[in-house]
N, C-alpha and C positions, 0 to 999 in steps of 0.2 A: 222571407227572412233575409236579413243582411248577411253578406258574405264575410266570414271571419278572416282576419289577416293570418298569414302563415305562422308568424311567431306566436300569435294568440292561440291559434289552433294547437300548436305544439305544446305550449304551456298547459292548456286545458286538458289535452290528452295525457300528459304526464301526471297532472293532478288526479284525473280519473283513475289512472292505473295505480298510483301510489296510495291514494286515500279512498276513493270510491269503490274500487274492486274489493279490497279487504273488508270494508264495511258491508258490502253486498254479500260476500261469502259468509260472514258471521250471521247476518240476518237470515240468509237462506238455510244455513245449517241449524240455526236456532228454531226456525219454523218447522223444519223437518223432524227435529227431535220432539216436538210437541205431539206428534202423531205416533200411532203404533207403527213399528217398523214393517214396511211392505216386503214382499218377496224380493230377493236380490236383483233380479232383472228389472223389476218395476222401479226399484230404488236407483239402479244405474241409469235407467231411462230418464227419471226425474232429474238427477244430477247433471246428466248430459244436456238436457233441455235447458236447465237453469244456467249452465255454463255457456250456452250459446245465446240465450235470449237477452242477456244483459247488454250485449254489443249492438243490437239492432237500433235502439233509440239513440245511441251515440255514434252511429255510423258517420254522420256528417262531421264529427270532431276528428275522427281518425283518417278520413279520406285525404290522401296526399301528404300526410305528416312525414312519411319516410323519404320524401323527395326533397331536393334542394329548394330553397326559397326562390320564388320567381325574381327575376332581375329588378322589377319595379319596387320590390319590398326590401331590398338590401340596403 
């Protein structure tokens, strides 16, 4: 896979956090309400897992976003 430029990666990360994450939260909570409510500890475990799992496929987008842009991209 081609390496994304730093500025493109920052914009994509911002888009994911502003648009994608709220959509993911709505979808996850909607799916959870379709089922009978599990015991509180199971429900907590499910929400914690869903809260962490969204980031793994997008790890390449967030990697290095908080750093300054490399000198060759300024």
